[in-house]
N, C-alpha and C positions, 0 to 999 in steps of 0.2 A: 302232710306230712305232719309227727308228733311233736309237742311240745318239747325242747331242747334239743332240737334235730342240728345237723350239719349247718343250715344256713342261720342259727341263730346268733349274736354275738357279735362283737367287736374285730374286725378285720384287717388283717395285712396285706398287700399287695405285690407280687414280686411277676405280676406280667398274668398269671392266671388265677389270681386271687385267692390266697389263702387265708383261711379263717381259723382265728384263736379265741383262745380262754375270753370272756368278757367279764371276767370275775373282780370285783373293786381290786386295786393295787394299793390304796395309800396306806400304806402299813405303818404303826404305831413305832416313833422315834423318841429319843428325849428330847425334852425340852430344854431350853436356856433362856435367861434373861437379854435383855437387848442390849447388844455388846458394843461397847464403847470404840474400840478400835475395830473398824469396818476393812481391814485391808484381809484377802485370803486368796488362798489357789487352790484352785478343784483338783482333786483326787484324781486318779484315772480306774479304769474297769468299773466305772458303774456307784462306786462310792464315794463321798467324799467328807472331809473333816472341815468345814468351814469357820472354824475359831482360830481364836491365836493361843502360844502357848499358854497354859494358866488357867484357860477358860473352859468351860462344860462344852464339849465339840455339839453342832448339829450335823445329825447322821442320816442320810438319807440311802434308802436300798435303790438297787436299779430301777426299780419301777418306778421312783417318782422323787422329788424334792420337795425336803420341809416337811413339816409336821401338819399342820391345817389342821379345821375341826375335824370332831369324831363323830361319826354316822352311828345311831343306835334305834334298834328296832323298837320303838316306843308305840307306834300307833299313831294316826291322827293325820291331818291333811297336809299336802306338801303347799307351802305356799309359793306359789308361783309371781315371780317378779318379770319374766320375759320368757316367749314362748307360748307354742312348740313353734321351730324354726326348721324347716326341711329342706335340705340340699342332694342332691344327685350328686355322687361320686364316682361314676364312671361304670361300663358294663365288660363282661366278659364273656368268652367261649372257650371252655373247655375241650378237645377231640373226645366223641360219643356221650357229651354231657350237655346237660340245657342251659340255654344262654340266661346270665342272670345279669340284673340290674342292681346296683348297688348302691345305696346312698344311708342318710343320717339323720338325726333328728335332734336337736338340742334346745336343753328345758333350763332356766336358770331359776333358782328357788331360793329362798332365803336358807339358812344351816339346817340340814333335813334332820328330821328324825325317825325316819325309814327311808328303804333302800329304794327307789322306784322303779318300776316297769311297765315296761312298753309292748302292749299286744298289738297285731297286726294280723289280717286275713284279706284273702282276694272275696271281693264280692260280686266278680265276672265280669263279663262282656261289656263292652261300654255299645249302648242299643242306641238307635235311631235318633231317639231324643234326649240323648247324652245321658242315659241312666245306665245302671249296671241290671243286664236281660235277667240274670238269673243270680241266685249268692250260691256259692261253690263250697259244698260242703265234704265232700267225700271223694273228688279228685286226689290223686297222688300230690302231695306236696302243698296242697292248698289250704287244709286246714288251719285253724288257728295258731299262730306261735308266738313267742314271747322274746324280748331284748331286755336284759336286764342292763338298767343306766352304769353307765360308766364315765366315774367325778375324773374329767379333764382337769379342772382347777377350783381351788376351794381357798376363802381365807374367811375371817372372822363374819362377815357380813353377807358372803353369798357362793352357790353352788354352783358350777357348769357340770350338767347332765349330757353325756353324748349315748343317744341308741343308734346301734347301726343294723341293719338289714340287707341281705341279698334276696332276691326276688326273682324266682323261676318265671322268666319270658315266655308266653304263650304264641298260639298262632292266632289269638286275636288281641284287639285292644282291650285291656282291663283297668278296672276301679280296683284301688287296695284302700281299706280304711284301717287305720290305727286311732290306739287311745292310750292314755295314762290314767289311772284311778287316782280318785282321792286326791283331785287337784282344788286349789283356792286361790284364784286371780285374786293377786294384792290389786291396791288402785292404779288406774292407768294400765293395766296388764290387760291383754285381750281374752275377751272372756265371750264373743261369739261363737257359736256352736261347742261352746263347753271344753271338753276333754276330745271332743271326737272329731277327724280328720279324714278327708278321704284325699285321694291324687290318682292320676291317670298314668299307667305304663303302656307304652307302644308294644305292640306285636312284635315277635320278633323279625319278620322282616319287614318292618313299618321304618322309617325315618322318624325322628321327633319332632312334633310340631313345637316352634320355638316363639318363645316372646322375648325381644330385646329390649333395655330400658337402661338411660342413665342419669345422673344429674337429678338424684331423687332427695332434693331437701332445697330450701330456700338461703338464699344469700342473706348475710347479717343486713338486719334493716330493712327486710322486705316486708311488707303487710301481708302474712299468711290468711288472712281474712279476706282480702281483697280478691284475693288469688283463690279462693274457696280450700286451701288446705290440698292434701294430696289427691285433688278429685277423681284425676285420670284414673287411680285403682280401682275405682267403682265400674271404669268402663269395659279395666282388663277382666273382673272378675266377671262382668255380663257377656262377654265374648269366650271366657273361658267356660262357663255355664253352658253356651251354646256348644260350643266346639272345644273340648279339653286342649291345654297346652302342657306337654310332657316335660317341658324345663321353660326358665326363666334366666335369660343372662344380663348379669349387671357389670354394664360397663365402666364403672368407677361413679366413685360418687354416691354410693348407695345413701350416706350420711352426710351431713354438713356440720363439721366439728367447729366451724371458723369462731363462734360464738366464745370459744374459751381464750381469746383474745382480748372480746369485748363486754362481756357481763363475767368472765370466768376468770380463773387463777391467773392468767396471764395478762390481766389488765395493766396491773403496776408496771411489769417490764415494758409493756406496748406503749407506755406515758412518756417514759424515760426520752428523753427529746435528743439527748449525746451520742450519736451512734455506735461510740469508741465504749461507753458504758453499758450499751445496750448488749453489745459482742460479747461483753466479758461477765455478764451477769450469771452468778453460779444457778445451777440446776440441782440444788441440794434435795435430802430425802423429803424434806416437808411441804417443798413445792412438788417433787414428785408427785407425795402421797394426794395434794390437791388433784394434780391433773388427772391422775388414775381415778378420782372421785368423778371428775367434770365428765373424761369421757364415755367412763359406766354409764352412767347416769344419762348423758344423753342418748347412748345406745340402747338404754332401757325403753328410755321415752318414745322415740324416735320408731324403733322397731316394734313396737305396740299402741302405735297409732292408727286407726281403723282410718280407711281399709286395707293400708298395705299391710298391717298384722295378719288379716285372713288371709291374703295371698301368701304371704311368708309362711303359712303353714300349710298351704294345699298347694301349691305350685313350687315344685324341685328347683334350687338354688344354683348358681354357678357364677363366681363372682370373681373379678379383678378389681383392685383399689385403683385411686388417681388421689389428686392431691386433697379433695375437701376430706375426703377420707382422715387425712391427717390436720392439715390446715390448708387454706388459700395460697395455691403458687410454691406448696413445698419442693424444694428441688429447684426451682426455676430464677431463686434470688442469687445476687453474686455467690462466688461461691466462699469469702473469706467470711461473708455473713452467715451462710449456710452451715459453716462447721461451727459457730457459736453452739453454748451449753444448751440454751435452751432449744434450738432446733433441734439439737440432737437427742434432748430429752422426750420432746412430744412426738419425733419419731419414734423413741422406742415405746411410748405408753399407747399411740395410736395402731402400732404394729401387734401390740400383746389382742388388744380388742378385735381387730381386725382378724385375726388368727382364731377368737375363740367365735365372734356372732357371725362372722362371713364364713367362715372353712370348717368350723366345728373342732378344730385341733388345738392341742395346748399350746399357750403362748411361751416366751424365753424363759426360763426361770427365772430371770432379774432382768430390769431395764437400767438403762443408762443414769446415772447420777454420777453429780461430781464429787462426791462426798465416798465413793466407792471404785477403788481404781480396776478391780474386776470388770463390769460394766463398762468402762469407758472405751474399749476396744472388744473386739471378737476376739473370744477363745478357741478360735477354731471353727470346725462345720457349724457346733451346736451354739455359736453366735454369742452373745455377750456372757460373760461370767456372774458367780451365783454371788446374791450379797446375802449374807445371814441377816441384816436387819428386813428384807425386802421378805426372808423367807420364812421368820421368826412365826409368824402366824396364817402361814400360808401352804399350800401344796398345788404342785404341778407335775402334771402325767409325766414320765420319760415314756413317750410311745417309741418301742424298740423296730416299728418298722414305719420307714415312712408313704405316704397315702400313692398309691404309684400314678395317680394323675396330677402329679407333682414335676415338673422339671425345674431343679433347684441350678441356681447361680453356683458358680466356682468360689465367691470371694463376696465378702460384704458390702453392702452400698458404701456409698463414700458418705453418708447423711443417719443412715441408719446401721446400726451394728449387727446386721442381717442380711442373709443371702436372700435374692431376689426369689418368687416362685411364681411361675408362669405354667400352664396347664396345658394336658392333652387330654382329651376323650373321645369315645365316638357317642353320637349323639343318635344313637338306633342304627338300622342298617345299612345307610349309604352316606352319611355324613359325617366326617371327622371336624373334630374343635380344638383350636389354638389360641389360646387367651395367652397374651404377652404383657407380663408384669413390665410395665414402662413407668413405674414410679419409684421404686427401691434404688434402683442404679440411676436415677435419673441427677443430672446436673445440668447448668444453663447450656453448656457445650456438647452433652451427649445424653441421650437417652437410655440405653443400655452399653455395657461392655462388649467390645468386638466379639471376647470369647463364649459370654452369653450367647451370641446369636449362632455361632457353632454348636454349643450344647444344646440350643433348641432347635435345630435345621436337623440335627445328626438325631435327635429323637424322634421326629415328625417323619423324615426320612425312613427310619425304621418300621413306624407305627402303620404309614402307611403301603409300605411293601407287604405287611402282613395282613391288609384287609384290602383282597382284590376287588370286593364288591364296591370300594369307596367310589363315588362319583363326586363329591363336595367336599370342600375343606373351607371352614367360618374360619378366618381369623379376627379376635377381638381385640383393638387398640383403644388405650384409653381416648385419644384424639384422632380427628379425621386423618387421613393423610392422600388424599384426593381433594382438594380444597382452593379456592381462590387466593393468591399470592398477595399479602401486605406488606412486602418489604417496603415500600415507601413510606409506610406509616411507620414502621419498624425505623427506618434512617430519621422519621421527624423526631420521634420520642426519645431516639440515642444523641441526637446531634446537639451541638452548644447552644443552641438557640433556646434549647429548654433549660438552661441554665441561670438565668435570671429571673423565670418565673418559679423554679425550684428554690432562690435566696429570697423573693418576695413571699412566697408563701411559708418560708422557716420565720420569716421577721414580723411579718405580718397577716399572715392567714389566707394571703390573697391565691386562690385554686385549689385550697386545702384537700377538698377531695379528688383532684385529680392525682395525688401523690400516694402513695402507701408508705404504712406507719411503719414497715420492717426497713428498708434499705433505702428510703427515699426516691425511689425510683418512680418513673412514671408509672401508676397504677396497674393500667392495661398491657405494661411491656412484660411484666411476668406470663400472661395470657398468650402474649403473640410468641414468646421463646418456649412456651409448651410445645407449639403446633411444629407436625413435621415439615412443614412449607417454610417454616423459619431459616434464615440464612446458615445459621449454624446448626442445622439438622440436616442440609441440602446433601451432603455425600451421604451420610447414614441412612436417610430417606431412600436414596438411589438405591444402594447396595441392597437393603432391606426386600426392595420390590423387585431386583433380578433374582434374587434367591426364590421369592415366591412365584416367578414364572418358569424359572428352572425346575424346580417344586414342580407345578404344575404340567410343564411340557413333560417331562419324565415320567410321571407316572398318570397321564391321562386323566387329572382332576381338574375341576374347575374352582377356583379360589375367588372366596367373595368375602370382603373385609366389611367390619363392624366397627363404629367411631360414635362417640359422640362428644360432650365437653361443650360445645359452642352455643348451646340452647336454640337450635333452629333445625327443622329437617332439613335434607338436600337428599341427593345421591351423585355421587362423582362416579368416573368409572376413569380407568386404563385400557386401552385399545390398541391393536396393530395400525400405523399408520394407514388409512386410504390408499395410499400408493403401490400398498401392498398388496393389497384386493384380498385378504384372509376373512373369510365369511366369520363371524362370532363365535359361530356352533363349532368352528374347529380352531379357532385363535386362543391360544394358552396365553396370552396379555391380557385378553378383557377380564377385568375383575371390578365389577362393580362395588364404590364404597358408601354404604347406606348409613347415611348420618341421622342419628336419632336422637334429639335431647332436647329438652328436658322435659322429664315425665312431672316432673314438680315444679322447678325453677321458673320464674318468671323467664320468658322471653327478651331476646334485645329488641330495642324500638323499631319500628317500621322503615326508619330510614337507612339504620345500619345492613337490614336484610335487603335492601335495595342498592347501596352500596357494593354490598358485597356479590350481586348478580350483575350488575354494571361491571364488575371486575373479572368475568366469569370466563376467563380467556381460553383459548388453545395452547395447552401448557405441551411440551418435549421431554419426555423422560430422558430420551435416550434417541439414538436414529432410526429406531425401530416404532418405539409409544409414544402416542400423544397422550391427553387425559384433559378433563373436564367437568363441569357438572351438567346433568342431564335435565332436560325443560319436562317439569314432573308436574307440576303444579298447572293445572287446566284451569280451575276456580279456585278462590277462597272458598274456606269451609261455612258450609250455613251461608247465610247471608251477611258473613261479616266484609269489610274490607281493611283485609292486612298487611296487603302488599300492593304495590304498584302494580299498574295493568300491563306493564310491560316485564315483571317477574316473574317467570315462571320456574326458577331454581332454588330459591332459599323461602321457606316456610318460617316466619318467626311466632311459633303456635306452638303451646306445649302438646308433647306427641310422645309414641312408644312405637316399636315395628312389630309385624308379625312375619316369619318365613314358615314357608310349609314346601315339603318336597311335593312334586305332582309325580305318582305315580308311574312308571314309564306303560305305557300303552292302555293306560286305566283314568277313564275319567278326565283326561286332558282334553283343552279343546282343539279344534284343528285350525292350523295354518293354510287359509288358500294357495291358489295358482299364482295371486298377486300377491304374496309375500305379508297378507293382513290375516288378522285373527277374526273366524267368524265367528258373528253374534256381536262382535265391537264395532259401534260406529265410527264411521269415517271420519277425520278432523274438518272444519269447514274448509280448510286452505290445505294445499299439499305440503308433508311434512320432511319429503326423502327430497333433497338435492341433487342435482347432478354428481358431485363428488361428496358422497359423505363424510361425513365426521361429529363429533360428538353434540355438536350442536343440532343437530335432528337425531332420529332414531337410528340405532345401529343394527335392529331386527327385530324380529316380528313380536317378541317379547317386549319390547320399549314401545311398540306403534302404539298410540292410543294411551302411553302412560297418564295415568292419574285416576279420576273418579268414576270414569265408563269404564276403566279396564276391569278385566271379570275378576282379577286377583284383589282389586281393591279390596271388599270387603273384610280379608281376612281369613273368612270360611270358604268360599268356593275356591275352586281348583282353576287354574290359569291356564296359559297356552302351550308350554313348553314340557310336552312328555318326559319325565326324568329331568325337569328342571327345577330351580326356585321359586315358588311363588312370592312377590314379597308386596305387602301391606303396611302402608306408616297411615295410622290413626291421628291424626290432628283433631285436636281440641279446638268447638266450633265457638263456647262462651266461657271467659274465665269465671262468670259468676252463677254457672251452672254447678250444683254441686255434685249432681251424677254423672259429669265428666264426658258429656258424650262426645262423638268424635265423627268426624266423615273420614272416609279410606281414601288413598289414594295407592294406587298398584301398578306394577310391572312383573316382568319375569324373566328369570336369567336362564339361558338355555346350558344344557349339561355339556360337557368338553368331550368334543370324538376328534381328538387329533389323525388320528387312523384315517377318517372318512375319506373318502374319492372328494375329489374338487368339484 
């Protein structure tokens, strides 16, 4: 395909991925002086007068808001602050046309002297040694193409450029290469492999090979050198070099912004001892600017840190967010405190950079400040109103079409003046993906609005019904949903006996680290309130699981849930009660919850993991459904001693997960007449009891789970034809900067409710 073809340019999606022109749209508008009177009212039909009578107006076209710095083609290198960052945006198949893979690249530069252009082309099929076996030069649609950068946000200090492309999927797994000319990486920006990157696209008949991670950062006060920094990303890249990942799913906390209250602009606010004064503290323009700078600088620093930065440029990302992307515990503190100006202010600022860095979409045109009335509440579907002061030296693109992967909530969150953004897209031929935004609408007593669940499931049902080949639906949640109950601990932390300890802490500093600096509650209580298994989320949790069961049963699709947050590895399962005698292969209630975290943050102490394992009971979701953790960890990684000998369920060591579909009737390991996997060593003791429950293996793919399972490597195919192979890669030694891991594997069967008993 020649340069300038239909595959070039920024795209908008209406279910068939309509492509539109990618030309720059920040048109010249009149400049004004900084406005003293900040009140304004947005106009209709794509243009607005943001000034007050007697002042020169800021006018914006329907393509964008504000003026921003000009771009002039004067030559010279682009000064790169961060990037390139690669995202996967979905796939589409139009009747009688090729299947298309859609993605984007983000580049953050200093105000630019020229308009950047990205070049990309197919290197050819992925060979047996994971190299392109040939360079394709003459095949139709495979020659070098270009994508001109689209400016999605700019101010006097930085410009965000988005490059988008739609690639024709082939009959073979393929490598694609992209490059951006004339880049000069600034100090701290990624410089590995310079401006050239490559990534893998699955064959049109292939499901994607998935890497899943969460908690990619360090809590405040952690000795990062003692934990060798983000070392596990070295292991991710090593596995990727051996057998490439097609996508990496970020389950939240892709960055830790908690330092904003310790050494950042919120330190003075955090140090206020009087809760009333802290709640009434204003979030004016100056504080907003300082927080804006902090979040931007922290994103640039972390997303440019190796080896995470290299992974960002060659493994396409799909992310949801969680509290640390904003600040620790956001949404789970008491309601009257969460509604204070500072929380609402940093909610807006963090959403801005979440949109830009993690999704490559324009941010809100302005974010919350207490001295700009239009920003203090959502002004309809577009979110917070425009602030002429914020827009004076900035430009924000007005995307005319929403990305079709979004599932957008009907109304703003309670503490963020924006609507929630969940995701649906297909991960190759047979896997659907649903990522639920469980933070934008979160309060201490809810995860999402009831009407948001209606919107989500209506969309997913419509998508699944259009994809008859779909066998699996992967659902990404920020926190685990099949997890040991800690209601007894919640009761202690909320009981009157804590009162005297809190008094001593306030007066004399006794147990100071036990209480947080925000609302004076026990520091761990917000983490417990975050969990779906918390008492206040019990009904919402049950309703969500029953909806997923109905979806699985109606569409004959296996649901698998991903969750992070808890800084250890585990696998929970929901399944039909043993008395119902339903084989897991036909059981629509069988859903594994793969719990993988943290890839970077330090794990909890050994004693905490062992306590959770002892609390691993058989729980009953309803009269038909049981749940519990699976005995997954047959040994500790390497020669370490991370858990008690009796603990086979929870692993307190840094980790990430790999998920791969085993193609039907191709390369799958056989299951023998005894229900065991051929080639897998039998356990020393029988693992199947007379009455099966979740404390034993439930099917052949779970039998022998652990380091000896064929799926443990994350590279070799496992036992279930058409099922999912799962490997949790667990760090062996925190002092090893190569981040070497041991793998623990099991397999998930495809669902066939129509099979004969």
